[in-house]
ROROSE-125909 format. One line per field, with one value per atom (N, C-alpha, C, O, CB): residue number from 1; residue in three letters; atom name; x, y, z. Coordinates in steps of 0.05 Angstrom, whole numbers, always signed. Each point is the difference from the previous one (the first is absolute). Glycine has a CB too. Example, Ala and Ser with C-alpha at 12.3 -4.5 7.8 and 13.67 -1.06 7.14 Angstrom:
<semis>
k: c(1 1 1 1 1 2 2 2 2 2) $
r: c(ala ala ala ala ala ser ser ser ser ser) $
a: c(N CA C O CB N CA C O CB) $
X: c(+264 -18 +18 +21 -59 +31 +16 -15 +10 +14) $
Y: c(-114 +24 +24 +0 -23 +44 +24 +22 +22 -35) $
Z: c(+156 +0 +0 +13 +12 -39 +1 +14 +4 -47) $
</semis>
This chain:
<semis>
k: c(1 1 1 1 1 2 2 2 2 2 3 3 3 3 3 4 4 4 4 4 5 5 5 5 5 6 6 6 6 6 7 7 7 7 7 8 8 8 8 8 9 9 9 9 9 10 10 10 10 10 11 11 11 11 11 12 12 12 12 12 13 13 13 13 13 14 14 14 14 14 15 15 15 15 15 16 16 16 16 16 17 17 17 17 17 18 18 18 18 18 19 19 19 19 19 20 20 20 20 20 21 21 21 21 21 22 22 22 22 22 23 23 23 23 23 24 24 24 24 24 25 25 25 25 25 26 26 26 26 26 27 27 27 27 27 28 28 28 28 28 29 29 29 29 29 30 30 30 30 30 31 31 31 31 31 32 32 32 32 32 33 33 33 33 33 34 34 34 34 34 35 35 35 35 35 36 36 36 36 36 37 37 37 37 37 38 38 38 38 38 39 39 39 39 39 40 40 40 40 40 41 41 41 41 41 42 42 42 42 42 43 43 43 43 43 44 44 44 44 44 45 45 45 45 45 46 46 46 46 46 47 47 47 47 47 48 48 48 48 48 49 49 49 49 49 50 50 50 50 50 51 51 51 51 51 52 52 52 52 52 53 53 53 53 53 54 54 54 54 54 55 55 55 55 55 56 56 56 56 56 57 57 57 57 57 58 58 58 58 58 59 59 59 59 59 60 60 60 60 60 61 61 61 61 61 62 62 62 62 62 63 63 63 63 63 64 64 64 64 64 65 65 65 65 65 66 66 66 66 66 67 67 67 67 67 68 68 68 68 68 69 69 69 69 69 70 70 70 70 70 71 71 71 71 71 72 72 72 72 72 73 73 73 73 73 74 74 74 74 74 75 75 75 75 75 76 76 76 76 76 77 77 77 77 77 78 78 78 78 78 79 79 79 79 79 80 80 80 80 80 81 81 81 81 81 82 82 82 82 82 83 83 83 83 83 84 84 84 84 84 85 85 85 85 85 86 86 86 86 86 87 87 87 87 87 88 88 88 88 88 89 89 89 89 89 90 90 90 90 90 91 91 91 91 91 92 92 92 92 92 93 93 93 93 93 94 94 94 94 94 95 95 95 95 95 96 96 96 96 96 97 97 97 97 97 98 98 98 98 98 99 99 99 99 99 100 100 100 100 100 101 101 101 101 101 102 102 102 102 102 103 103 103 103 103 104 104 104 104 104 105 105 105 105 105 106 106 106 106 106 107 107 107 107 107 108 108 108 108 108 109 109 109 109 109 110 110 110 110 110 111 111 111 111 111 112 112 112 112 112 113 113 113 113 113 114 114 114 114 114 115 115 115 115 115 116 116 116 116 116 117 117 117 117 117 118 118 118 118 118 119 119 119 119 119 120 120 120 120 120 121 121 121 121 121 122 122 122 122 122 123 123 123 123 123 124 124 124 124 124 125 125 125 125 125 126 126 126 126 126 127 127 127 127 127 128 128 128 128 128 129 129 129 129 129 130 130 130 130 130 131 131 131 131 131 132 132 132 132 132 133 133 133 133 133 134 134 134 134 134 135 135 135 135 135 136 136 136 136 136 137 137 137 137 137 138 138 138 138 138 139 139 139 139 139 140 140 140 140 140 141 141 141 141 141 142 142 142 142 142 143 143 143 143 143 144 144 144 144 144 145 145 145 145 145 146 146 146 146 146 147 147 147 147 147 148 148 148 148 148 149 149 149 149 149 150 150 150 150 150 151 151 151 151 151 152 152 152 152 152 153 153 153 153 153 154 154 154 154 154 155 155 155 155 155 156 156 156 156 156 157 157 157 157 157 158 158 158 158 158 159 159 159 159 159 160 160 160 160 160 161 161 161 161 161 162 162 162 162 162 163 163 163 163 163 164 164 164 164 164 165 165 165 165 165 166 166 166 166 166 167 167 167 167 167 168 168 168 168 168 169 169 169 169 169 170 170 170 170 170 171 171 171 171 171 172 172 172 172 172 173 173 173 173 173 174 174 174 174 174 175 175 175 175 175 176 176 176 176 176 177 177 177 177 177 178 178 178 178 178 179 179 179 179 179 180 180 180 180 180 181 181 181 181 181 182 182 182 182 182 183 183 183 183 183 184 184 184 184 184 185 185 185 185 185 186 186 186 186 186 187 187 187 187 187 188 188 188 188 188 189 189 189 189 189 190 190 190 190 190 191 191 191 191 191) $
r: c(met met met met met arg arg arg arg arg tyr tyr tyr tyr tyr pro pro pro pro pro ala ala ala ala ala leu leu leu leu leu gly gly gly gly gly thr thr thr thr thr ala ala ala ala ala ile ile ile ile ile gly gly gly gly gly ile ile ile ile ile val val val val val leu leu leu leu leu leu leu leu leu leu gly gly gly gly gly val val val val val gly gly gly gly gly arg arg arg arg arg val val val val val ala ala ala ala ala ala ala ala ala ala ala ala ala ala ala gln gln gln gln gln thr thr thr thr thr ser ser ser ser ser gln gln gln gln gln val val val val val gly gly gly gly gly pro pro pro pro pro ala ala ala ala ala pro pro pro pro pro ala ala ala ala ala ala ala ala ala ala glu glu glu glu glu ile ile ile ile ile arg arg arg arg arg gln gln gln gln gln leu leu leu leu leu ile ile ile ile ile thr thr thr thr thr thr thr thr thr thr tyr tyr tyr tyr tyr thr thr thr thr thr leu leu leu leu leu leu leu leu leu leu glu glu glu glu glu val val val val val gly gly gly gly gly gly gly gly gly gly lys lys lys lys lys ser ser ser ser ser leu leu leu leu leu pro pro pro pro pro thr thr thr thr thr leu leu leu leu leu ile ile ile ile ile glu glu glu glu glu gln gln gln gln gln glu glu glu glu glu trp trp trp trp trp arg arg arg arg arg cys cys cys cys cys his his his his his lys lys lys lys lys asp asp asp asp asp ile ile ile ile ile ile ile ile ile ile ala ala ala ala ala gly gly gly gly gly thr thr thr thr thr leu leu leu leu leu val val val val val leu leu leu leu leu ser ser ser ser ser gly gly gly gly gly gly gly gly gly gly gly gly gly gly gly arg arg arg arg arg trp trp trp trp trp leu leu leu leu leu leu leu leu leu leu gln gln gln gln gln thr thr thr thr thr val val val val val thr thr thr thr thr arg arg arg arg arg glu glu glu glu glu val val val val val cys cys cys cys cys gly gly gly gly gly asp asp asp asp asp gln gln gln gln gln thr thr thr thr thr met met met met met val val val val val asn asn asn asn asn arg arg arg arg arg ser ser ser ser ser thr thr thr thr thr asp asp asp asp asp asp asp asp asp asp gly gly gly gly gly ile ile ile ile ile tyr tyr tyr tyr tyr arg arg arg arg arg thr thr thr thr thr glu glu glu glu glu ala ala ala ala ala gly gly gly gly gly thr thr thr thr thr met met met met met his his his his his leu leu leu leu leu phe phe phe phe phe asp asp asp asp asp ala ala ala ala ala ala ala ala ala ala gly gly gly gly gly arg arg arg arg arg glu glu glu glu glu arg arg arg arg arg thr thr thr thr thr ala ala ala ala ala lys lys lys lys lys arg arg arg arg arg gly gly gly gly gly trp trp trp trp trp ser ser ser ser ser phe phe phe phe phe gly gly gly gly gly thr thr thr thr thr asp asp asp asp asp ile ile ile ile ile asp asp asp asp asp leu leu leu leu leu glu glu glu glu glu glu glu glu glu glu leu leu leu leu leu lys lys lys lys lys thr thr thr thr thr gly gly gly gly gly thr thr thr thr thr phe phe phe phe phe gly gly gly gly gly ser ser ser ser ser glu glu glu glu glu gly gly gly gly gly thr thr thr thr thr leu leu leu leu leu thr thr thr thr thr val val val val val arg arg arg arg arg leu leu leu leu leu ser ser ser ser ser asp asp asp asp asp gly gly gly gly gly his his his his his thr thr thr thr thr glu glu glu glu glu leu leu leu leu leu val val val val val phe phe phe phe phe arg arg arg arg arg gln gln gln gln gln val val val val val val val val val val his his his his his arg arg arg arg arg val val val val val thr thr thr thr thr pro pro pro pro pro pro pro pro pro pro ala ala ala ala ala ser ser ser ser ser his his his his his arg arg arg arg arg gln gln gln gln gln arg arg arg arg arg pro pro pro pro pro arg arg arg arg arg gly gly gly gly gly ala ala ala ala ala pro pro pro pro pro ile ile ile ile ile lys lys lys lys lys ile ile ile ile ile ala ala ala ala ala thr thr thr thr thr ala ala ala ala ala phe phe phe phe phe) $
a: c(N CA C O CB N CA C O CB N CA C O CB N CA C O CB N CA C O CB N CA C O CB N CA C O CB N CA C O CB N CA C O CB N CA C O CB N CA C O CB N CA C O CB N CA C O CB N CA C O CB N CA C O CB N CA C O CB N CA C O CB N CA C O CB N CA C O CB N CA C O CB N CA C O CB N CA C O CB N CA C O CB N CA C O CB N CA C O CB N CA C O CB N CA C O CB N CA C O CB N CA C O CB N CA C O CB N CA C O CB N CA C O CB N CA C O CB N CA C O CB N CA C O CB N CA C O CB N CA C O CB N CA C O CB N CA C O CB N CA C O CB N CA C O CB N CA C O CB N CA C O CB N CA C O CB N CA C O CB N CA C O CB N CA C O CB N CA C O CB N CA C O CB N CA C O CB N CA C O CB N CA C O CB N CA C O CB N CA C O CB N CA C O CB N CA C O CB N CA C O CB N CA C O CB N CA C O CB N CA C O CB N CA C O CB N CA C O CB N CA C O CB N CA C O CB N CA C O CB N CA C O CB N CA C O CB N CA C O CB N CA C O CB N CA C O CB N CA C O CB N CA C O CB N CA C O CB N CA C O CB N CA C O CB N CA C O CB N CA C O CB N CA C O CB N CA C O CB N CA C O CB N CA C O CB N CA C O CB N CA C O CB N CA C O CB N CA C O CB N CA C O CB N CA C O CB N CA C O CB N CA C O CB N CA C O CB N CA C O CB N CA C O CB N CA C O CB N CA C O CB N CA C O CB N CA C O CB N CA C O CB N CA C O CB N CA C O CB N CA C O CB N CA C O CB N CA C O CB N CA C O CB N CA C O CB N CA C O CB N CA C O CB N CA C O CB N CA C O CB N CA C O CB N CA C O CB N CA C O CB N CA C O CB N CA C O CB N CA C O CB N CA C O CB N CA C O CB N CA C O CB N CA C O CB N CA C O CB N CA C O CB N CA C O CB N CA C O CB N CA C O CB N CA C O CB N CA C O CB N CA C O CB N CA C O CB N CA C O CB N CA C O CB N CA C O CB N CA C O CB N CA C O CB N CA C O CB N CA C O CB N CA C O CB N CA C O CB N CA C O CB N CA C O CB N CA C O CB N CA C O CB N CA C O CB N CA C O CB N CA C O CB N CA C O CB N CA C O CB N CA C O CB N CA C O CB N CA C O CB N CA C O CB N CA C O CB N CA C O CB N CA C O CB N CA C O CB N CA C O CB N CA C O CB N CA C O CB N CA C O CB N CA C O CB N CA C O CB N CA C O CB N CA C O CB N CA C O CB N CA C O CB N CA C O CB N CA C O CB N CA C O CB N CA C O CB N CA C O CB N CA C O CB N CA C O CB N CA C O CB N CA C O CB N CA C O CB N CA C O CB N CA C O CB N CA C O CB N CA C O CB N CA C O CB N CA C O CB N CA C O CB N CA C O CB N CA C O CB N CA C O CB N CA C O CB N CA C O CB N CA C O CB N CA C O CB N CA C O CB N CA C O CB N CA C O CB N CA C O CB) $
X: c(+23 -7 -1 +14 +9 -42 +0 +19 +12 -56 +49 +20 +28 +3 -45 +60 +17 +18 +11 -13 +2 +13 -13 +13 +0 -40 -17 +6 +6 -39 +32 +4 +24 +4 -28 +45 +29 -3 +6 +17 -34 -2 -17 +5 -3 -27 -12 +17 +0 -48 +62 +19 +20 +8 -13 +15 +18 -6 +16 -1 -45 -9 -10 +5 -17 -1 -3 +23 -2 -33 +60 +24 +8 +11 +4 -21 +9 -20 +8 +14 -46 -20 +11 +5 -45 +43 +7 +27 +5 -27 +36 +26 +1 +15 +12 -44 -8 -20 +1 +4 -17 -22 +13 -8 -28 +61 +19 +15 +1 +2 +10 +11 -12 +12 +7 -51 -16 -5 +2 -24 +15 -3 +22 -5 -21 +51 +24 -3 +11 +22 -46 +0 -20 +2 +13 -34 -23 -3 +7 -25 +9 +4 +5 +5 +11 -17 +3 +32 +17 -57 +45 +25 +14 -12 -3 +43 +15 -3 -3 +45 -41 -9 +23 -9 -16 +50 +17 -14 -7 +45 -41 -11 -27 -6 +29 -39 -24 +9 -13 -29 +63 +7 +13 -1 +7 +3 +13 -23 +5 +41 -69 -18 -19 -15 +21 -9 -19 +16 +8 -52 +47 +11 -22 -11 +62 -56 -22 +20 +19 -65 +36 +5 -27 -23 +62 -31 -16 -1 +22 -16 -21 +1 +6 -15 -17 +54 +8 -6 -11 +45 -27 -1 -9 +4 +36 -54 -14 +10 -8 -34 +62 +6 +15 +0 -39 +53 +19 -12 +12 +20 -59 -17 -9 -6 -16 +25 -8 -30 -14 +55 -54 -26 -11 +15 -7 -30 -18 +9 +12 -53 +35 +1 -19 -9 +55 -50 -17 +8 +23 -30 -11 +9 -17 +11 +6 -45 -18 -16 -7 +9 -8 -13 -16 +14 +20 -59 -15 -23 -17 +34 -20 -29 +6 +19 -59 +21 -9 +9 -8 -30 +53 +1 +29 +14 -57 +53 +30 +1 -16 +35 +5 +1 +29 +19 -56 +41 +27 +6 -16 +6 +32 +10 +7 +16 +5 -31 +5 +15 +8 -49 +45 +14 +5 -15 -4 +40 +2 +22 +20 -39 +16 +18 +7 -19 +3 +43 +5 +14 +17 -18 -10 +10 +6 -14 -14 +55 +11 +6 +9 +10 -24 +3 +23 +7 -55 +60 +29 -8 +16 +9 -54 -9 +2 -4 -29 +39 -1 -29 -7 +46 -56 -27 +3 +16 -45 +9 +3 -35 -17 +63 -48 -28 +4 +15 -30 -1 +0 -28 -20 +58 -36 -28 +7 +17 -32 -1 -6 -24 -18 +44 -27 -21 +0 +19 -14 -28 -3 -22 -18 +39 -25 -18 -6 +17 +4 -48 -8 -20 -19 +21 +3 -17 -13 +13 +25 -72 -11 -21 -24 +37 -8 -16 +7 +22 -64 +13 -3 +3 +4 -37 +31 -1 +29 +18 -59 +48 +24 -2 -20 +34 +5 -2 +31 +20 -66 +48 +24 -5 -20 +29 +14 -1 +29 +22 -54 +28 +21 +2 -19 +19 +19 +3 +25 +20 -45 +23 +22 +5 -18 +9 +38 +6 +20 +13 -24 +16 +16 +17 -8 -26 +55 +14 +22 +2 -14 +30 +26 +20 +0 -16 +40 +25 +25 -1 -16 +42 +21 +27 -1 -29 +47 +22 +22 +6 -22 +28 +22 +21 -7 -24 +57 +19 +0 +13 -11 -21 -4 -29 -12 +67 -64 -28 -21 +2 +20 -41 -25 -25 -11 +24 -18 -20 -21 -2 +28 -52 -23 -26 -7 +25 -26 -22 -30 -4 +43 -58 -28 -2 +17 -38 -2 -5 +6 +7 -48 +38 +2 +22 +2 -46 +66 +33 -1 +20 -2 -37 +4 +12 -6 -36 +61 +8 -19 -19 +57 -34 -18 +7 +23 -35 -10 +1 -14 -21 +24 +8 -15 -25 +1 +41 -70 -21 -4 +5 -25 +11 +0 -29 -17 +50 -41 -23 +2 +21 -41 -3 -4 +0 -11 -15 +42 +4 +1 +16 +11 -44 +2 +16 +4 -41 +49 +16 +17 +7 -35 +37 +16 -16 -23 +46 -7 -12 +25 +12 -53 +47 +20 -17 -19 +55 -27 -11 +18 +18 -43 +23 +15 +5 +18 -35 -1 -2 +20 +2 -59 +67 +15 +25 +13 -42 +41 +25 +23 -8 -20 +50 +13 +25 +4 -29 +46 +24 +7 -10 +17 +6 +11 +31 +13 -60 +56 +31 -3 -19 +34 +0 +6 +19 +22 -32 +6 +20 +13 -4 -24 +44 +6 -22 -23 +70 -35 -16 -29 -18 +47 -33 -27 -21 -24 +36 -3 -21 +0 +18 -13 -25 -8 -15 -22 +13 +21 -12 -9 +15 +12 -55 -13 -10 -15 +5 +20 -7 -27 -2 +55 -74 -23 +8 +23 -49 +5 -1 -3 +3 -26 +18 +2 +26 +4 -42 +56 +30 +14 +23 -36 -2 +13 -11 +16 -12 -30 -3 +6 -9 -16 +41 +9 -13 -9 +53 -45 -12 +24 +17 -67 +51 +23 -15 -21 +56 -19 -13 +24 +23 -65 +35 +20 -12 -23 +38 +8 -7 -6 +14 +12 -50 -8 +15 +4 -45 +52 +18 -21 -8 +58 -55 -16 +18 +22 -54 +23 +15 -14 -22 +40 -7 -16 +14 +24 -43 +3 +10 -9 -23 +26 +17 -6 -17 -2 +45 -57 -15 +17 +23 -56 +24 +15 +15 +23 -60 +24 +13 +26 +13 -66 +59 +18 +29 +22 -62 +28 +22 +21 -5 -29 +53 +25 -3 -11 +39 -17 -1 +27 +19 -50 +27 +26 +20 -6 -22 +53 +23 -3 -8 +40 -24 +1 -30 -3 +55 -70 -28 -6 +10 -29 +2 -2 -17 -18 +28 +0 -21 -21 +5 +29 -57 -21 -12 -5 -2 +2 -6 -26 -6 +54 -66 -28 -5 +4 -27 +14 -4 -28 -10 +58 -60 -26 +3 +9 -34 +15 -4 -26 -6 +51) $
Y: c(+486 +14 +29 +10 -44 +45 +32 +13 +19 -20 -6 +12 -17 -9 +31 -27 -18 +5 -19 +10 +30 +9 -12 -13 +55 -37 -10 -31 -9 +44 -50 -34 -7 -23 +17 +25 -3 -2 -17 +46 -3 +7 -19 -7 +57 -60 -22 -25 -15 +32 -22 -26 +1 -21 +14 +31 +4 -3 -13 +35 -10 -1 -33 -11 +67 -67 -29 -15 -20 +24 +3 -18 +3 -17 +19 +25 +5 -13 -15 +61 -42 -17 -29 -10 +39 -43 -28 -5 -20 +18 +24 -11 +6 -11 +22 +7 +5 -27 -14 +72 -61 -31 -26 -20 +39 -17 -21 +0 -22 +23 +18 +4 -7 -13 +40 -16 -10 -28 -12 +53 -57 -26 -14 -17 +22 +1 -15 +3 -17 +27 +8 +2 -18 -8 +53 -50 -14 -30 -10 +51 -57 -28 -15 +13 -2 -37 -13 +4 +3 -39 +37 +6 -30 -21 +68 -44 -28 -9 +15 -4 -40 -15 +10 +2 -47 +51 +11 +25 +0 -18 +37 +23 +0 +15 +0 -41 +6 -16 +4 -5 -15 -11 +23 -2 -43 +62 +22 +20 +16 -20 +4 +21 -10 +16 +5 -50 -9 -23 -20 +32 -8 -25 -11 +16 +1 -43 -10 -19 -13 +14 +1 -11 -14 +10 +25 -59 -19 +0 -6 -17 +27 +0 -27 -18 +53 -40 -25 +0 -20 +14 +32 -3 +31 +21 -62 +38 +22 -5 -19 +25 +15 -6 -25 -10 +35 -31 -28 -25 -17 +43 -26 -26 +3 +21 -24 -25 -9 +1 -6 -22 +36 +0 -26 -19 +56 -42 +21 +5 -18 +4 +38 +6 +23 +17 -33 +14 +17 +30 +7 -47 +57 +26 +16 +20 -26 +1 +9 -18 -21 +51 -27 -15 +16 +14 -47 +33 +7 -14 -8 +36 -30 -17 -29 -14 +56 -49 -20 -2 -20 +23 +16 +4 +0 +10 +14 -34 +4 +0 -12 -10 +39 +2 -9 +3 +32 -45 -15 +14 +5 -57 +56 +10 -25 -15 +61 -53 -25 +4 -20 +3 +40 +6 +28 +16 -54 +46 +30 +4 -15 +31 +6 +11 +28 +16 -49 +42 +23 +2 -14 +22 +13 +9 +29 +16 -48 +37 +23 +7 -17 +8 +33 +9 +20 +15 -25 +10 +16 +27 +18 -51 +39 +36 +2 +24 -13 -25 +6 -4 +12 +22 -53 -7 -31 -16 +51 -41 -23 -8 +16 -1 -40 -11 -32 -19 +47 -27 -20 -13 +11 +12 -50 -12 -27 -18 +34 -12 -27 -12 +10 +7 -41 -21 -9 -14 -1 +23 -6 -18 +2 +39 -56 -22 +10 +2 -44 +49 +10 -26 -9 +65 -61 -21 +16 +11 -57 +43 +5 -19 +3 +38 -58 -22 -19 -10 +37 -29 -23 +16 -15 -18 +53 +19 +1 +4 +25 -32 +5 +21 +0 -46 +63 +19 +5 +2 +23 -23 -2 +31 +7 -67 +76 +30 +8 -9 +22 +1 +5 +36 +13 -65 +61 +23 +16 -13 +0 +39 +4 +32 +16 -56 +47 +24 +8 -16 +7 +36 +10 +26 +10 -29 +28 +25 +4 -10 +7 +21 +3 -3 +3 +21 -31 -4 +15 +12 -58 +45 +12 -15 -5 +55 -56 -11 +20 +17 -56 +38 +17 -16 -11 +46 -40 -15 -29 -11 +51 -50 -31 +0 -22 +4 +35 +0 +11 +22 -12 -27 +9 +14 -12 -29 +67 +9 +4 +13 +5 -36 -1 +23 +5 -55 +59 +20 -5 -17 +54 -23 -5 +12 +13 -11 -9 +14 +32 +14 -48 +40 +31 +15 +24 -27 -19 +5 +5 +12 +8 -27 +6 -27 -22 +57 -28 -28 -9 +13 -2 -42 -13 +0 -1 -23 +26 +1 -23 -9 +56 -58 -22 +9 +18 -45 +9 +12 -7 -22 +23 +18 -1 -12 +9 +35 -61 -8 -22 -12 +29 -23 -23 -25 -3 +30 -47 -28 -17 +6 +9 -41 -16 -23 -15 +33 -26 -15 +9 +23 -49 +10 +2 +19 -4 -47 +72 +21 +10 +20 -3 -26 +5 +8 -12 -19 +58 +15 +1 +17 +10 -46 -10 +24 +1 -49 +65 +22 +27 +21 -38 +13 +22 -7 -9 +19 -10 -9 +31 +20 -64 +45 +20 -1 +19 -12 -24 -6 -25 -21 +48 -28 -24 -5 +18 -18 -19 -13 -19 -15 +15 -1 -21 -20 +8 +22 -55 -19 -18 +3 -6 -16 -16 -20 -1 +4 -18 -16 +8 -17 -13 +60 +7 +4 +0 -22 +26 +7 +24 +14 -48 +43 +30 -2 -12 +26 -2 +2 +28 +19 -56 +38 +26 +1 -17 +21 +22 +1 +19 +20 -27 -5 +15 +31 +8 -56 +58 +26 -1 +19 -3 -41 -5 -1 -2 -20 +23 -5 -24 -2 +30 -47 -28 -25 -18 +34 -15 -18 -1 +17 -20 -17 -1 -20 -21 +37 -8 -22 -7 +16 +1 -43 -9 -9 -14 -2 +26 -7 -10 +8 +28 -53 -11 +11 +1 -45 +52 +8 -20 -21 +55 -31 -19 +0 +23 -23 -20 +3 -10 -23 +13 +28 -5 -10 +10 +26 -56 -8 +8 -9 -26 +49 +8 -10 +5 +38 -58 -9 +16 +6 -49 +50 +19 -14 -25 +47 -5 -12 -15 +8 +29 -55 -17 +18 -4 -32 +58 +20 +19 +16 -11 -10 +7 -15 +8 +15 -47 -23 -4 +1 -27 +24 -5 -27 -19 +46 -30 -28 -6 +14 -10 -32 -20 +7 +6 -47 +38 +8 -23 -22 +44 -12 -11 -12 -17 +9 +19 -4 +16 +22 -36 +4 +22 +21 +0 -29 +52 +26 -5 -8 +49 -36 +0 +27 +13 -56 +54 +26 -6 -20 +37 +5 -7 +29 +23 -56 +24 +20 -4 -22 +22 +21 +2 +20 +23 -33 -7 +22 +0 +16 -20) $
Z: c(-838 +25 -8 -18 +51 -18 -3 +14 -11 +6 +31 +17 +6 +23 -2 -39 +8 +27 +12 -60 +54 +25 +23 +17 -37 +21 +17 +6 +22 -39 -5 -1 +10 +9 -48 +39 +9 +33 +16 -60 +46 +34 +16 +24 -34 -7 +18 -2 +19 -26 -14 +2 +20 +9 -54 +54 +19 +21 +15 -36 +33 +23 +5 +21 -26 -14 +6 +5 +14 -39 +12 +4 +27 +14 -60 +55 +30 +18 +19 -30 +7 +16 +2 +22 -38 -6 -3 +18 +14 -64 +47 +19 +34 +15 -62 +54 +25 +7 +21 -27 -9 +5 +1 +13 -40 +8 +2 +26 +11 -60 +61 +19 +24 +17 -42 +28 +25 -1 +22 -19 -28 -1 +13 +18 -57 +31 +9 +33 +12 -59 +60 +29 +14 +23 -29 -11 +9 -3 -21 +12 +27 -6 +24 +20 -62 +44 +25 +8 -17 +6 +38 +8 +2 +4 +22 -29 -5 +34 +19 -67 +48 +26 +18 +23 -43 +19 +17 +15 +24 -54 +14 +9 +18 +18 -57 +26 +18 +33 +21 -72 +49 +22 +21 +24 -53 +17 +16 +9 +18 -45 +15 +8 +19 +12 -55 +48 +20 +17 -12 -20 +56 +12 +21 +15 -21 +8 +17 +21 -7 -33 +65 +24 +14 +0 +4 +6 +13 +27 +9 -44 +51 +30 +9 -6 +8 +15 +13 +27 +11 -40 +46 +28 +11 -11 +10 +27 +12 +26 +14 -43 +38 +28 +12 +22 -23 -25 +1 +6 +12 +2 -25 +2 -34 -11 +74 -75 -25 -3 +20 -22 -22 -8 +2 -6 -22 +33 +10 +29 +12 -43 +42 +27 +10 -14 +9 +31 +16 -3 +5 +29 -41 +0 +17 +9 -53 +52 +15 +17 -11 -20 +55 +19 +21 +15 -25 +14 +15 +14 -15 -8 +40 +13 -10 +7 -13 -9 -12 -32 -13 +50 -48 -26 -4 +17 -21 -20 -8 -26 -14 +50 -48 -24 -10 +16 -13 -26 -9 -30 -18 +46 -28 -29 -14 +11 +4 -35 -16 -28 -13 +35 -29 -23 -3 +11 -29 +4 -8 -18 +1 +42 -60 -20 +0 +0 -24 +25 -7 -27 -10 +56 -56 -28 +2 +12 -38 +13 +1 -31 -15 +64 -57 -25 -4 +19 -23 -18 -4 +2 +3 -35 +29 +9 +23 +5 -33 +51 +28 +13 +21 -32 -3 +13 +11 -9 -25 +55 +16 -6 -7 +49 -37 -1 +19 -6 -52 +80 +17 +2 +9 +14 -33 -4 +24 -2 -60 +80 +18 -2 -12 +40 -17 +3 +27 +8 -53 +64 +26 +6 -17 +26 +8 +10 +28 +17 -46 +33 +26 +16 -12 -10 +37 +15 +31 +18 -40 +19 +20 +14 -7 -13 +36 +10 -26 -7 +39 -43 -17 -29 -19 +54 -38 -25 -9 +17 -2 -43 -10 -23 -13 +28 -20 -22 -13 +16 +9 -51 -12 -13 -12 +5 +10 -10 -19 +6 +43 -68 -10 -1 -7 -18 +32 +0 -16 -7 +49 -46 -15 +8 +4 -44 +43 +8 -18 -13 +58 -49 -19 +14 +20 -59 +27 +6 -18 -22 +67 -32 -13 +13 +25 -49 +9 +18 -12 -21 +36 +1 -12 +15 +24 -35 +0 +6 +5 -17 -8 +51 +10 +12 +21 -13 -16 +15 +7 +18 -4 -30 +1 +14 +0 +4 +6 +19 -20 -10 +62 -55 -11 +22 +18 -53 +27 +17 -14 -21 +49 -10 -12 +7 +23 -23 -16 +12 -13 -17 +23 +3 -13 -30 -12 +61 -56 -31 -1 -19 +11 +33 -4 +10 +6 -3 -1 +10 +26 +8 -48 +60 +30 +12 -7 +12 +14 +18 +11 +9 +2 -11 +21 +24 +7 -34 +46 +27 +14 -9 +4 +29 +9 +16 +18 -19 -8 +12 +32 +10 -57 +59 +32 +6 -15 +26 +6 +11 +17 +5 -40 +43 +16 -15 -22 +51 -15 -14 +23 +18 -61 +45 +18 -4 +20 -11 -34 -9 -19 +1 +12 -32 -23 -24 -8 +23 -24 -18 -18 +9 +26 -53 -22 -19 -9 +19 -18 -27 -21 +1 +23 -45 -19 -20 -16 +24 -5 -23 +10 -13 -2 +35 +13 -7 +19 +18 -57 -10 +4 -12 -28 +53 +1 -11 -16 +49 -30 -9 -14 +9 +23 -52 -9 -8 -11 -1 +15 -2 -25 +0 +56 -74 -17 +10 +7 -40 +33 +12 -26 -24 +74 -38 -26 -8 +9 +3 -32 -16 -6 -2 +19 -21 -5 +22 -6 -31 +59 +25 +1 -11 +40 -16 +3 +32 +3 -64 +83 +25 +6 -2 +16 -6 +2 +22 +9 -49 +57 +27 -1 -13 +32 -2 +6 +13 +4 +2 -3 +16 +35 +15 -62 +52 +27 +9 +24 -25 -14 +11 -3 -8 +38 -23 +6 -19 -5 +55 -61 -20 -27 -15 +42 -37 -29 -15 +9 +3 -41 -20 -15 -8 +3 +0 -15 -28 -2 +48 -68 -24 -21 +2 +8 -29 -16 -27 -6 +36 -46 -30 -17 +1 +3 -25 -13 -23 -8 +27 -32 -23 -25 -1 +30 -45 -25 -23 -5 +19 -27 -22 -24 -5 +30 -40 -24 -25 -3 +27 -42 -19 -27 -4 +33 -44 -27 -16 +0 -2 -12 -20 -23 -5 +17 -25 -23 -18 -8 +6 -5 -21 +15 -13 -14 +54 +10 +10 +6 -1 -8 +10 -21 -24 +51 -18 -16 -14 +11 +23 -63 -14 +11 +7 -56 +48 +5 -22 -23 +43 -11 -14 -24 +3 +40 -66 -24 -10 -18 +29 +4 -21 -20 -1 +34 -51 -18 +7 +16 -47 +12 +8 -19 -23 +37 -6 -18 -6 +20 -4 -37 -12 -11 -14 +2 +23 -12 -21 +6 +43 -73 -22 -6 +2 -23 +15 -10 -23 +0 +45 -69 -23 -11 -18 +6) $
</semis>
């Protein structure tokens, strides 16, 4: 080599880059199952206003709307996502709708405060209604109960939604499972 010092310098730089790449590589990859469970918690809607699903949430004239399913997802990063399925019946017409709403939340002293996506507090909508009108997306506060329940009060001040935590069973890949005690250790070699 014509410039041996240059070769040494390039070798040192490549060694440093290799170490940085190795350090970064160790941080990248799938998160362990326990870590994933802490990041996202899913709740299934069970009751609206003390009544089990499906239940009436809106009624006017000849039309009514029932909530037939709902899911609330909380991320460890302070975001929430509400997905609902409703059935609206008007005369002989029936329509099933799916809707999604999201926002942010924070927990203080055991109470969860829910806000819209811009961080504003939810307020009850004012307007005329000739019958039942429950705005499911107007989540305001929540409290965690026993056995994985979450009760969320709407901004109308009296309607409560009761959710139950969905427990996900995660089976680790075969490469991560423990071998039975006394089972031989298999070592793969390739030459």
